[in-house]
MIDOSE-1310 file (N, C-alpha, C; in nm, 2 decimals, decimal comma, always signed):
residues 296
mldh	+0,20/+1,30/+1,93/+0,25/+1,20/+1,87/+0,37/+1,15/+1,94; +0,43/+1,24/+1,94/+0,55/+1,27/+2,05/+0,56/+1,28/+2,17; +0,63/+1,26/+2,26/+0,65/+1,30/+2,42/+0,66/+1,48/+2,38; +0,59/+1,55/+2,48/+0,58/+1,69/+2,46/+0,74/+1,76/+2,51
avae	+0,82/+1,67/+2,55/+0,96/+1,72/+2,58/+1,03/+1,74/+2,47; +0,98/+1,68/+2,36/+1,07/+1,68/+2,21/+1,05/+1,84/+2,16; +1,15/+1,88/+2,11/+1,16/+2,01/+2,07/+1,05/+2,07/+1,95; +0,99/+2,15/+1,96/+0,84/+2,17/+1,89/+0,92/+2,18/+1,76
dllp	+1,04/+2,23/+1,70/+1,04/+2,20/+1,55/+1,07/+2,06/+1,50; +1,06/+1,96/+1,60/+1,08/+1,82/+1,54/+0,93/+1,77/+1,51; +0,85/+1,80/+1,64/+0,72/+1,71/+1,62/+0,66/+1,75/+1,48; +0,60/+1,62/+1,46/+0,52/+1,60/+1,33/+0,39/+1,67/+1,35
lste	+0,32/+1,74/+1,26/+0,23/+1,83/+1,25/+0,11/+1,75/+1,23; +0,02/+1,75/+1,27/-0,11/+1,67/+1,23/-0,20/+1,76/+1,13; -0,28/+1,65/+1,06/-0,34/+1,71/+0,94/-0,50/+1,65/+1,02; -0,60/+1,70/+0,90/-0,73/+1,69/+0,94/-0,77/+1,55/+0,88
aagv	-0,66/+1,45/+0,86/-0,67/+1,31/+0,82/-0,59/+1,26/+0,99; -0,67/+1,12/+1,01/-0,61/+1,08/+1,11/-0,48/+1,00/+1,10; -0,38/+0,98/+1,11/-0,27/+0,91/+1,09/-0,18/+0,96/+1,02; -0,20/+1,07/+0,94/-0,14/+1,15/+0,86/-0,07/+1,29/+0,90
ylfg	+0,06/+1,29/+0,88/+0,14/+1,41/+0,97/+0,26/+1,47/+0,85; +0,25/+1,57/+0,90/+0,34/+1,67/+0,77/+0,50/+1,68/+0,90; +0,61/+1,63/+0,82/+0,74/+1,65/+0,90/+0,84/+1,73/+0,85; +0,89/+1,80/+0,95/+0,97/+1,91/+0,96/+1,14/+1,88/+0,92
enfe	+1,22/+1,97/+0,91/+1,35/+1,95/+0,87/+1,43/+1,87/+0,96; +1,45/+1,89/+1,07/+1,50/+1,77/+1,15/+1,44/+1,65/+1,17; +1,33/+1,60/+1,15/+1,28/+1,49/+1,15/+1,31/+1,41/+0,99; +1,31/+1,49/+0,89/+1,40/+1,45/+0,79/+1,54/+1,42/+0,78
eiig	+1,64/+1,50/+0,86/+1,77/+1,47/+0,88/+1,78/+1,31/+0,92; +1,69/+1,27/+1,03/+1,70/+1,13/+1,04/+1,67/+1,03/+0,95; +1,55/+1,08/+0,89/+1,52/+0,96/+0,75/+1,61/+0,96/+0,67; +1,68/+1,08/+0,63/+1,81/+1,07/+0,56/+1,92/+1,01/+0,60
llrr	+1,91/+0,98/+0,73/+2,03/+0,93/+0,78/+2,00/+0,78/+0,75; +1,88/+0,73/+0,79/+1,83/+0,57/+0,76/+1,84/+0,55/+0,63; +1,80/+0,65/+0,54/+1,82/+0,64/+0,40/+1,98/+0,58/+0,35; +2,10/+0,66/+0,42/+2,24/+0,62/+0,38/+2,26/+0,52/+0,43
gita	+2,20/+0,47/+0,56/+2,26/+0,36/+0,62/+2,23/+0,23/+0,58; +2,07/+0,22/+0,53/+2,06/+0,10/+0,47/+2,12/+0,08/+0,31; +2,14/+0,18/+0,24/+2,23/+0,21/+0,14/+2,36/+0,17/+0,14; +2,40/+0,20/+0,25/+2,53/+0,13/+0,29/+2,54/+0,01/+0,30
maaa	+2,45/-0,07/+0,39/+2,44/-0,19/+0,44/+2,40/-0,31/+0,28; +2,37/-0,24/+0,21/+2,32/-0,31/+0,09/+2,41/-0,27/-0,02; +2,52/-0,20/+0,00/+2,61/-0,20/-0,09/+2,71/-0,33/-0,15; +2,73/-0,41/-0,06/+2,78/-0,56/-0,10/+2,68/-0,62/-0,22
epfr	+2,59/-0,63/-0,21/+2,47/-0,68/-0,31/+2,45/-0,61/-0,43; +2,42/-0,64/-0,55/+2,39/-0,62/-0,70/+2,25/-0,58/-0,67; +2,18/-0,49/-0,57/+2,05/-0,46/-0,62/+2,03/-0,36/-0,71; +1,91/-0,36/-0,78/+1,86/-0,26/-0,85/+1,79/-0,18/-0,79
rlti	+1,82/-0,06/-0,81/+1,77/+0,07/-0,69/+1,63/+0,11/-0,80; +1,52/+0,10/-0,73/+1,37/+0,18/-0,79/+1,32/+0,26/-0,69; +1,29/+0,36/-0,72/+1,18/+0,44/-0,66/+1,05/+0,41/-0,71; +0,95/+0,37/-0,60/+0,82/+0,30/-0,65/+0,71/+0,45/-0,63
ppvi	+0,60/+0,49/-0,69/+0,55/+0,56/-0,71/+0,41/+0,54/-0,58; +0,31/+0,61/-0,54/+0,24/+0,60/-0,41/+0,13/+0,47/-0,47; +0,12/+0,49/-0,59/+0,01/+0,39/-0,66/+0,03/+0,27/-0,74; -0,06/+0,17/-0,73/+0,00/+0,05/-0,79/-0,13/+0,03/-0,87
srrt	-0,12/-0,10/-0,95/-0,20/-0,14/-1,05/-0,30/-0,22/-0,97; -0,41/-0,19/-0,99/-0,50/-0,28/-0,88/-0,51/-0,40/-0,94; -0,50/-0,45/-1,05/-0,46/-0,56/-1,11/-0,38/-0,66/-1,04; -0,24/-0,59/-1,02/-0,14/-0,65/-0,95/-0,18/-0,68/-0,81
iera	-0,24/-0,58/-0,74/-0,29/-0,60/-0,60/-0,37/-0,72/-0,60; -0,46/-0,73/-0,69/-0,58/-0,84/-0,70/-0,49/-0,98/-0,72; -0,44/-0,96/-0,82/-0,34/-1,09/-0,87/-0,26/-1,17/-0,74; -0,18/-1,04/-0,66/-0,09/-1,10/-0,55/-0,17/-1,14/-0,45
gyvg	-0,32/-1,11/-0,43/-0,36/-1,19/-0,33/-0,38/-1,08/-0,19; -0,34/-0,97/-0,22/-0,33/-0,86/-0,11/-0,49/-0,85/-0,08; -0,59/-0,81/-0,18/-0,73/-0,83/-0,16/-0,79/-0,92/-0,10; -0,78/-1,03/-0,11/-0,80/-1,13/-0,06/-0,80/-1,16/+0,13
sfpq	-0,66/-1,11/+0,12/-0,61/-1,14/+0,25/-0,60/-1,01/+0,34; -0,59/-0,89/+0,29/-0,58/-0,76/+0,38/-0,69/-0,67/+0,33; -0,81/-0,70/+0,32/-0,90/-0,60/+0,22/-0,92/-0,48/+0,32; -0,90/-0,49/+0,47/-0,96/-0,41/+0,54/-0,82/-0,29/+0,53
llgt	-0,74/-0,30/+0,52/-0,59/-0,21/+0,48/-0,63/-0,14/+0,38; -0,67/-0,19/+0,26/-0,64/-0,11/+0,12/-0,69/-0,01/+0,07; -0,59/+0,08/+0,04/-0,71/+0,22/+0,02/-0,71/+0,23/-0,16; -0,82/+0,23/-0,18/-0,88/+0,24/-0,34/-0,89/+0,36/-0,37
vhsy	-0,87/+0,39/-0,52/-0,84/+0,52/-0,58/-1,01/+0,56/-0,66; -1,09/+0,64/-0,66/-1,20/+0,68/-0,75/-1,21/+0,79/-0,79; -1,26/+0,83/-0,90/-1,25/+0,93/-0,97/-1,37/+0,95/-1,04; -1,37/+1,05/-1,10/-1,53/+1,09/-1,12/-1,55/+1,09/-1,31
pgdg	-1,62/+1,01/-1,34/-1,62/+1,00/-1,52/-1,71/+1,07/-1,58; -1,81/+1,15/-1,52/-1,89/+1,20/-1,57/-1,87/+1,35/-1,65; -1,92/+1,40/-1,74/-1,90/+1,57/-1,80/-1,96/+1,67/-1,70; -1,93/+1,76/-1,75/-1,97/+1,92/-1,69/-2,13/+1,94/-1,63
rswg	-2,19/+1,88/-1,74/-2,36/+1,89/-1,72/-2,38/+1,82/-1,58; -2,31/+1,68/-1,60/-2,38/+1,57/-1,49/-2,31/+1,65/-1,33; -2,17/+1,69/-1,35/-2,11/+1,75/-1,23/-2,21/+1,86/-1,15; -2,27/+1,94/-1,29/-2,34/+2,05/-1,22/-2,46/+2,02/-1,10
klsp	-2,52/+1,89/-1,12/-2,58/+1,86/-1,03/-2,55/+1,80/-0,88; -2,41/+1,76/-0,91/-2,34/+1,72/-0,79/-2,30/+1,83/-0,70; -2,23/+1,95/-0,79/-2,13/+2,04/-0,74/-2,21/+2,10/-0,61; -2,33/+2,15/-0,60/-2,41/+2,21/-0,49/-2,37/+2,10/-0,35
lves	-2,35/+1,99/-0,37/-2,33/+1,91/-0,25/-2,20/+1,92/-0,20; -2,08/+1,98/-0,26/-1,98/+2,01/-0,20/-1,99/+2,12/-0,07; -2,02/+2,21/-0,10/-2,10/+2,33/+0,02/-2,19/+2,27/+0,11; -2,29/+2,16/+0,07/-2,39/+2,15/+0,18/-2,33/+2,05/+0,23
ggdw	-2,22/+1,94/+0,20/-2,17/+1,86/+0,30/-2,27/+1,72/+0,20; -2,35/+1,74/+0,10/-2,38/+1,60/+0,05/-2,28/+1,53/+0,02; -2,31/+1,38/-0,06/-2,23/+1,28/-0,12/-2,20/+1,34/-0,25; -2,10/+1,43/-0,26/-2,07/+1,47/-0,39/-2,00/+1,37/-0,50
yrdh	-1,95/+1,28/-0,39/-1,86/+1,16/-0,46/-1,97/+1,02/-0,51; -2,08/+1,06/-0,45/-2,18/+0,93/-0,51/-2,16/+0,86/-0,64; -2,09/+0,95/-0,76/-2,08/+0,86/-0,88/-1,93/+0,85/-0,91; -1,87/+0,87/-0,83/-1,71/+0,81/-0,86/-1,70/+0,67/-0,87
tisd	-1,64/+0,63/-0,93/-1,59/+0,53/-0,97/-1,46/+0,45/-0,94; -1,40/+0,32/-0,92/-1,30/+0,30/-0,88/-1,19/+0,28/-1,00; -1,09/+0,35/-1,01/-1,03/+0,32/-1,10/-0,91/+0,18/-1,15; -0,81/+0,21/-1,20/-0,72/+0,11/-1,23/-0,63/+0,08/-1,16
vvll	-0,60/+0,22/-1,05/-0,47/+0,20/-0,95/-0,56/+0,18/-0,78; -0,48/+0,15/-0,74/-0,52/+0,13/-0,58/-0,36/+0,22/-0,50; -0,36/+0,27/-0,35/-0,26/+0,30/-0,33/-0,19/+0,19/-0,26; -0,03/+0,22/-0,29/+0,02/+0,12/-0,25/+0,05/+0,10/-0,09
paac	+0,03/-0,06/-0,06/+0,02/-0,10/+0,05/+0,15/-0,13/+0,12; +0,23/-0,16/+0,05/+0,40/-0,19/+0,05/+0,48/-0,18/-0,04; +0,62/-0,15/-0,04/+0,69/-0,16/-0,11/+0,72/-0,21/-0,23; +0,73/-0,34/-0,19/+0,79/-0,45/-0,25/+0,67/-0,50/-0,40
ypvy	+0,55/-0,51/-0,37/+0,46/-0,53/-0,49/+0,50/-0,53/-0,61; +0,54/-0,39/-0,65/+0,55/-0,38/-0,79/+0,68/-0,44/-0,85; +0,74/-0,49/-0,76/+0,86/-0,55/-0,83/+0,82/-0,70/-0,88; +0,76/-0,77/-0,83/+0,71/-0,91/-0,89/+0,65/-0,88/-1,01
ptle	+0,59/-0,81/-1,10/+0,54/-0,85/-1,19/+0,65/-0,83/-1,31; +0,77/-0,74/-1,25/+0,89/-0,72/-1,38/+0,96/-0,86/-1,38; +0,92/-0,97/-1,27/+0,97/-1,09/-1,34/+0,86/-1,16/-1,41; +0,77/-1,15/-1,45/+0,70/-1,24/-1,47/+0,74/-1,32/-1,63
grel	+0,69/-1,47/-1,62/+0,74/-1,51/-1,73/+0,87/-1,56/-1,74; +1,00/-1,48/-1,65/+1,13/-1,52/-1,66/+1,17/-1,64/-1,59; +1,29/-1,71/-1,64/+1,40/-1,79/-1,55/+1,49/-1,74/-1,53; +1,53/-1,72/-1,40/+1,63/-1,64/-1,33/+1,72/-1,71/-1,31
agpa	+1,86/-1,65/-1,41/+1,97/-1,72/-1,42/+2,06/-1,70/-1,30; +2,04/-1,61/-1,24/+2,05/-1,56/-1,08/+1,96/-1,48/-1,01; +2,00/-1,51/-0,88/+1,90/-1,41/-0,78/+1,88/-1,28/-0,85; +1,74/-1,25/-0,83/+1,70/-1,08/-0,87/+1,70/-1,04/-0,73
rfhv	+1,75/-0,87/-0,75/+1,78/-0,82/-0,60/+1,72/-0,69/-0,63; +1,64/-0,64/-0,56/+1,57/-0,49/-0,56/+1,60/-0,42/-0,42; +1,62/-0,28/-0,44/+1,63/-0,21/-0,35/+1,51/-0,09/-0,35; +1,42/-0,07/-0,30/+1,30/+0,00/-0,32/+1,28/+0,09/-0,21
datc	+1,23/+0,18/-0,25/+1,20/+0,30/-0,19/+1,03/+0,37/-0,19; +0,98/+0,40/-0,12/+0,81/+0,40/-0,15/+0,75/+0,46/-0,02; +0,66/+0,55/-0,05/+0,56/+0,62/+0,02/+0,42/+0,50/+0,00; +0,37/+0,45/+0,11/+0,25/+0,34/+0,13/+0,16/+0,39/+0,22
frqe	+0,06/+0,30/+0,19/-0,04/+0,36/+0,29/-0,14/+0,24/+0,31; -0,19/+0,26/+0,46/-0,27/+0,14/+0,49/-0,37/+0,21/+0,60; -0,52/+0,17/+0,59/-0,59/+0,18/+0,65/-0,61/+0,15/+0,79; -0,51/+0,21/+0,85/-0,48/+0,18/+0,99/-0,63/+0,21/+1,10
asse	-0,65/+0,13/+1,19/-0,77/+0,14/+1,29/-0,74/+0,23/+1,39; -0,59/+0,21/+1,43/-0,54/+0,23/+1,58/-0,50/+0,41/+1,54; -0,50/+0,48/+1,63/-0,44/+0,62/+1,64/-0,28/+0,60/+1,74; -0,26/+0,49/+1,78/-0,16/+0,47/+1,84/+0,01/+0,56/+1,77
tgrl	+0,08/+0,58/+1,87/+0,21/+0,68/+1,81/+0,29/+0,56/+1,72; +0,30/+0,58/+1,58/+0,36/+0,50/+1,50/+0,29/+0,46/+1,41; +0,16/+0,41/+1,41/+0,07/+0,33/+1,35/+0,05/+0,46/+1,24; +0,09/+0,49/+1,14/+0,08/+0,58/+1,05/-0,02/+0,54/+0,96
rsfr	-0,08/+0,59/+0,87/-0,18/+0,53/+0,74/-0,11/+0,59/+0,62; -0,01/+0,68/+0,63/+0,05/+0,70/+0,48/+0,21/+0,70/+0,56; +0,32/+0,63/+0,51/+0,43/+0,63/+0,57/+0,53/+0,57/+0,46; +0,65/+0,60/+0,52/+0,74/+0,59/+0,41/+0,82/+0,41/+0,46
mvel	+0,88/+0,36/+0,33/+0,91/+0,21/+0,37/+1,05/+0,19/+0,24; +1,15/+0,15/+0,31/+1,24/+0,08/+0,22/+1,23/-0,05/+0,23; +1,25/-0,13/+0,14/+1,22/-0,27/+0,12/+1,39/-0,34/+0,05; +1,44/-0,42/+0,12/+1,52/-0,53/+0,01/+1,48/-0,61/-0,04
vtag	+1,46/-0,67/-0,16/+1,37/-0,78/-0,20/+1,44/-0,85/-0,30; +1,44/-1,00/-0,26/+1,54/-1,10/-0,35/+1,42/-1,21/-0,42; +1,46/-1,26/-0,54/+1,38/-1,39/-0,57/+1,46/-1,45/-0,66; +1,47/-1,61/-0,62/+1,53/-1,69/-0,65/+1,51/-1,84/-0,58
tpdh	+1,61/-1,94/-0,57/+1,58/-2,04/-0,54/+1,58/-2,09/-0,42; +1,46/-2,20/-0,34/+1,42/-2,18/-0,21/+1,55/-2,15/-0,13; +1,66/-2,20/-0,17/+1,80/-2,21/-0,05/+1,86/-2,08/-0,06; +1,86/-2,02/-0,18/+1,92/-1,87/-0,14/+1,81/-1,77/-0,08
casw	+1,71/-1,80/-0,07/+1,58/-1,68/-0,02/+1,57/-1,73/+0,12; +1,58/-1,81/+0,13/+1,58/-1,87/+0,30/+1,70/-1,82/+0,37; +1,85/-1,86/+0,31/+1,96/-1,82/+0,38/+1,97/-1,69/+0,38; +1,93/-1,59/+0,28/+1,93/-1,46/+0,23/+1,84/-1,39/+0,36
rerw	+1,71/-1,43/+0,38/+1,63/-1,40/+0,47/+1,69/-1,40/+0,63; +1,75/-1,51/+0,63/+1,82/-1,55/+0,76/+1,95/-1,44/+0,80; +2,03/-1,44/+0,68/+2,15/-1,33/+0,72/+2,08/-1,19/+0,74; +1,98/-1,14/+0,66/+1,95/-1,00/+0,68/+1,86/-1,00/+0,79
larv	+1,79/-1,08/+0,87/+1,76/-1,05/+0,97/+1,82/-1,03/+1,11; +1,96/-1,11/+1,07/+2,07/-1,09/+1,18/+2,14/-0,94/+1,14; +2,15/-0,91/+1,03/+2,22/-0,81/+1,01/+2,15/-0,67/+1,03; +2,00/-0,66/+1,03/+1,93/-0,55/+1,05/+1,92/-0,55/+1,22
gewl	+1,92/-0,64/+1,26/+1,92/-0,70/+1,43/+2,03/-0,60/+1,48; +2,14/-0,65/+1,43/+2,29/-0,58/+1,47/+2,31/-0,46/+1,44; +2,23/-0,37/+1,37/+2,24/-0,24/+1,27/+2,18/-0,17/+1,42; +2,04/-0,19/+1,37/+1,99/-0,13/+1,52/+2,01/-0,11/+1,67
saag	+2,08/-0,28/+1,73/+2,11/-0,27/+1,84/+2,26/-0,17/+1,84; +2,35/-0,16/+1,74/+2,46/-0,09/+1,77/+2,39/+0,08/+1,75; +2,31/+0,11/+1,69/+2,25/+0,26/+1,72/+2,15/+0,27/+1,84; +2,18/+0,18/+1,93/+2,18/+0,21/+2,07/+2,00/+0,18/+2,08
lsvs	+1,94/+0,09/+2,01/+1,79/+0,03/+2,02/+1,76/-0,05/+2,10; +1,73/-0,11/+2,20/+1,67/-0,23/+2,25/+1,57/-0,29/+2,18; +1,62/-0,40/+2,07/+1,58/-0,47/+2,00/+1,52/-0,62/+2,05; +1,41/-0,65/+2,04/+1,39/-0,77/+2,03/+1,29/-0,85/+1,90
veva	+1,32/-0,96/+1,84/+1,33/-1,02/+1,75/+1,23/-1,17/+1,78; +1,09/-1,11/+1,71/+0,99/-1,21/+1,75/+0,94/-1,27/+1,60; +0,88/-1,39/+1,63/+0,80/-1,45/+1,49/+0,69/-1,39/+1,50; +0,65/-1,34/+1,42/+0,51/-1,27/+1,40/+0,44/-1,34/+1,26
ddpf	+0,29/-1,27/+1,25/+0,21/-1,27/+1,15/+0,17/-1,17/+1,10; +0,09/-1,18/+0,99/+0,02/-1,04/+0,89/-0,14/-1,05/+0,96; -0,20/-0,93/+0,95/-0,32/-0,92/+1,00/-0,42/-0,96/+0,89; -0,41/-1,07/+0,85/-0,52/-1,16/+0,75/-0,65/-1,12/+0,81
fgpg	-0,74/-1,10/+0,71/-0,90/-1,06/+0,72/-1,03/-1,17/+0,69; -1,08/-1,17/+0,79/-1,21/-1,31/+0,75/-1,19/-1,42/+0,83; -1,26/-1,51/+0,78/-1,28/-1,63/+0,86/-1,19/-1,74/+0,89; -1,10/-1,71/+0,80/-0,96/-1,77/+0,77/-0,84/-1,74/+0,82
rklf	-0,83/-1,60/+0,87/-0,75/-1,57/+0,92/-0,67/-1,63/+1,06; -0,72/-1,72/+1,12/-0,64/-1,75/+1,25/-0,58/-1,86/+1,18; -0,62/-1,92/+1,09/-0,56/-2,05/+1,04/-0,44/-2,02/+0,95; -0,47/-1,93/+0,86/-0,33/-1,81/+0,80/-0,22/-1,79/+0,90
qeaq	-0,27/-1,73/+1,01/-0,18/-1,67/+1,11/-0,09/-1,80/+1,18; -0,15/-1,90/+1,22/-0,08/-2,00/+1,25/+0,01/-2,04/+1,16; -0,01/-2,07/+1,06/+0,04/-2,13/+0,93/+0,15/-2,07/+0,91; +0,17/-1,91/+0,93/+0,31/-1,84/+0,90/+0,39/-1,86/+1,03
rlqe	+0,31/-1,84/+1,11/+0,42/-1,86/+1,24/+0,45/-2,01/+1,27; +0,37/-2,10/+1,24/+0,47/-2,23/+1,29/+0,57/-2,23/+1,16; +0,58/-2,17/+1,04/+0,70/-2,18/+0,94/+0,75/-2,05/+0,95; +0,75/-1,99/+1,04/+0,83/-1,90/+1,09/+0,90/-1,81/+0,94
lkfe	+0,74/-1,77/+0,91/+0,79/-1,68/+0,77/+0,81/-1,56/+0,79; +0,78/-1,49/+0,89/+0,77/-1,37/+0,90/+0,85/-1,31/+1,05; +0,97/-1,26/+1,05/+0,98/-1,20/+1,17/+1,00/-1,05/+1,20; +0,95/-1,01/+1,34/+0,95/-0,88/+1,33/+1,09/-0,81/+1,43
lrva	+1,12/-0,71/+1,41/+1,22/-0,64/+1,53/+1,13/-0,56/+1,59; +1,15/-0,55/+1,72/+1,05/-0,47/+1,77/+1,10/-0,37/+1,87; +1,06/-0,22/+1,87/+1,13/-0,17/+1,98/+1,06/-0,06/+2,02; +1,07/+0,00/+2,13/+0,99/+0,11/+2,22/+1,00/+0,24/+2,11
vsgd	+0,86/+0,31/+2,03/+0,88/+0,42/+1,97/+0,83/+0,52/+2,04; +0,76/+0,52/+2,16/+0,75/+0,62/+2,22/+0,71/+0,58/+2,37; +0,78/+0,61/+2,50/+0,76/+0,57/+2,61/+0,76/+0,40/+2,60; +0,65/+0,35/+2,63/+0,64/+0,17/+2,66/+0,56/+0,14/+2,53
tvqa	+0,55/+0,21/+2,45/+0,47/+0,15/+2,30/+0,59/+0,11/+2,22; +0,57/+0,01/+2,21/+0,65/-0,15/+2,15/+0,59/-0,14/+2,00; +0,65/-0,12/+1,90/+0,61/-0,16/+1,80/+0,71/-0,22/+1,69; +0,68/-0,31/+1,56/+0,78/-0,33/+1,50/+0,80/-0,20/+1,41
iasa	+0,94/-0,21/+1,38/+1,01/-0,09/+1,33/+1,09/-0,18/+1,19; +1,09/-0,30/+1,16/+1,14/-0,35/+1,05/+1,12/-0,52/+1,06; +1,12/-0,58/+0,94/+1,07/-0,70/+0,97/+1,15/-0,78/+0,82; +1,15/-0,90/+0,84/+1,27/-1,00/+0,75/+1,14/-1,09/+0,70
nyhk	+1,08/-1,14/+0,60/+0,97/-1,21/+0,54/+1,06/-1,32/+0,45; +1,00/-1,47/+0,45/+0,97/-1,53/+0,34/+0,85/-1,57/+0,30; +0,84/-1,53/+0,16/+0,74/-1,56/+0,11/+0,70/-1,69/+0,03; +0,80/-1,77/+0,06/+0,82/-1,88/-0,02/+0,77/-1,88/-0,17
ehfg	+0,71/-2,00/-0,25/+0,68/-1,99/-0,38/+0,59/-1,89/-0,39; +0,50/-1,84/-0,30/+0,37/-1,71/-0,32/+0,35/-1,64/-0,49; +0,46/-1,57/-0,48/+0,46/-1,47/-0,58/+0,52/-1,55/-0,72; +0,61/-1,65/-0,69/+0,63/-1,72/-0,83/+0,55/-1,78/-0,88
evfe	+0,46/-1,85/-0,83/+0,37/-1,90/-0,88/+0,22/-1,79/-0,95; +0,25/-1,69/-0,86/+0,10/-1,58/-0,91/+0,19/-1,51/-1,07; +0,31/-1,52/-1,05/+0,35/-1,44/-1,18/+0,47/-1,51/-1,25; +0,46/-1,68/-1,24/+0,51/-1,75/-1,31/+0,66/-1,72/-1,32
ftag	+0,74/-1,71/-1,26/+0,90/-1,70/-1,30/+0,93/-1,82/-1,19; +1,05/-1,88/-1,26/+1,11/-2,00/-1,21/+1,28/-1,91/-1,19; +1,34/-2,04/-1,09/+1,49/-2,04/-1,07/+1,55/-2,14/-1,01; +1,64/-2,17/-1,14/+1,70/-2,33/-1,13/+1,60/-2,43/-1,14
gevg	+1,53/-2,42/-1,24/+1,41/-2,53/-1,28/+1,32/-2,54/-1,23; +1,29/-2,44/-1,12/+1,16/-2,45/-1,00/+1,10/-2,32/-1,01; +0,99/-2,31/-0,94/+0,90/-2,23/-0,91/+1,00/-2,11/-0,81; +1,03/-1,98/-0,86/+1,08/-1,92/-0,78/+1,04/-1,89/-0,65
htac	+1,13/-1,85/-0,56/+1,07/-1,81/-0,43/+1,12/-1,65/-0,44; +1,05/-1,60/-0,34/+1,09/-1,45/-0,27/+1,11/-1,42/-0,12; +1,19/-1,36/-0,08/+1,20/-1,28/+0,07/+1,24/-1,13/+0,06; +1,21/-1,08/+0,13/+1,25/-0,94/+0,17/+1,24/-0,89/+0,32
tafg	+1,34/-0,79/+0,33/+1,34/-0,73/+0,46/+1,30/-0,59/+0,46; +1,22/-0,54/+0,56/+1,15/-0,41/+0,52/+1,18/-0,30/+0,62; +1,20/-0,17/+0,61/+1,22/-0,09/+0,71/+1,11/+0,02/+0,72; +1,06/+0,03/+0,83/+0,95/+0,15/+0,85/+1,03/+0,29/+0,88
leri	+1,05/+0,37/+0,81/+1,16/+0,48/+0,82/+1,10/+0,58/+0,94; +0,97/+0,62/+0,94/+0,89/+0,68/+1,04/+0,94/+0,59/+1,20; +0,89/+0,51/+1,18/+0,91/+0,41/+1,29/+1,03/+0,42/+1,40; +1,13/+0,42/+1,30/+1,30/+0,40/+1,33/+1,33/+0,49/+1,37
alal	+1,27/+0,62/+1,31/+1,30/+0,74/+1,35/+1,26/+0,78/+1,49; +1,15/+0,74/+1,49/+1,09/+0,76/+1,62/+1,14/+0,67/+1,76; +1,17/+0,56/+1,70/+1,25/+0,52/+1,81/+1,36/+0,55/+1,84; +1,44/+0,60/+1,75/+1,57/+0,67/+1,80/+1,52/+0,78/+1,88
inah	+1,43/+0,87/+1,87/+1,40/+1,00/+1,90/+1,36/+0,93/+2,10; +1,30/+0,84/+2,08/+1,26/+0,79/+2,22/+1,36/+0,73/+2,29; +1,52/+0,71/+2,23/+1,62/+0,65/+2,30/+1,71/+0,77/+2,30; +1,72/+0,86/+2,21/+1,83/+0,93/+2,20/+1,78/+1,08/+2,22
gpav	+1,67/+1,12/+2,21/+1,63/+1,26/+2,23/+1,60/+1,31/+2,08; +1,55/+1,43/+2,06/+1,50/+1,46/+1,93/+1,61/+1,53/+1,85; +1,72/+1,56/+1,89/+1,84/+1,64/+1,84/+1,93/+1,55/+1,77; +1,96/+1,53/+1,65/+2,08/+1,47/+1,57/+2,22/+1,49/+1,64
rdwp	+2,25/+1,61/+1,66/+2,36/+1,65/+1,71/+2,40/+1,63/+1,83; +2,29/+1,57/+1,93/+2,30/+1,53/+2,07/+2,31/+1,41/+2,08; +2,32/+1,34/+1,98/+2,30/+1,19/+1,98/+2,50/+1,12/+1,96; +2,51/+1,03/+2,07/+2,64/+0,96/+2,07/+2,69/+0,97/+1,89
aevv	+2,83/+1,01/+1,90/+2,88/+0,99/+1,76/+2,88/+0,84/+1,72; +2,90/+0,76/+1,80/+2,92/+0,63/+1,73/+2,77/+0,58/+1,65; +2,65/+0,63/+1,73/+2,52/+0,59/+1,67/+2,50/+0,66/+1,56; +2,56/+0,81/+1,52/+2,51/+0,87/+1,41/+2,62/+0,80/+1,31
avlg	+2,72/+0,76/+1,35/+2,82/+0,68/+1,25/+2,75/+0,55/+1,21; +2,72/+0,46/+1,27/+2,66/+0,35/+1,25/+2,52/+0,39/+1,14; +2,41/+0,45/+1,18/+2,29/+0,46/+1,12/+2,33/+0,53/+0,97; +2,41/+0,62/+0,98/+2,45/+0,66/+0,85/+2,56/+0,59/+0,75
gtga	+2,56/+0,48/+0,80/+2,65/+0,37/+0,73/+2,81/+0,39/+0,74; +2,87/+0,48/+0,84/+3,00/+0,50/+0,81/+3,10/+0,47/+0,94; +3,00/+0,34/+1,02/+3,05/+0,32/+1,15/+3,09/+0,16/+1,11; +3,12/+0,09/+1,26/+3,15/-0,05/+1,24/+3,01/-0,12/+1,23
């Protein structure tokens, strides 16, 4: 996953599942540094801090439109509903490699695809007297088709989310796009900011992607994460009235709008390792200070 020159104790350990890794102490030191830096950046606003479980109500994801837009990325959770007698007929298939799971049925939860989704239902039916703000931290899952460095199936995401009037959400997104770009640049990363689109699925995907780009609803901050492999390590997104309509919340007497900025922690860590080497102790002091929220 990383260059062979990286110290062995920092290398993520692969597992039997593609895109799922185990991370050691040194890598987690970088993750902790990033979390502190994001918290410091967010300190000036009254964000509500939430730790999000790795699963979410299937109904929420269906209502939010994720199933219709990104079915290829969604991980569902199935479980066995039968009794011990029925399992007696299936259990031999575990050893023989048969389809022991054939009687499993889908549950009421799915794997969390993005950190922000659980917060929108908490606003359902409300008139927001002022902007709502959430600082959320989650482990997410997406069924990525590529094994490219940084394209993990299980990954950690921090998001800053807001809901309010159109003017608030649009200006908030622009402010955070600039702020995150400055933070990453100050950490010694060569950042490009690009208009982007989400990986919509199905026959209407090109139309949705073109509309998203035309309205500049999604910007990605892209950095080399390994050698010349460049990926988005953060994004700033404006959803307009989508979630306000789905969950029926308002702001200023109109359908509420939402925006978020998202940080892919593993990808940012990989980009920093690619730029500065594997050991935080060898990084420039000003980089560590900026990342940890103690620098300019």
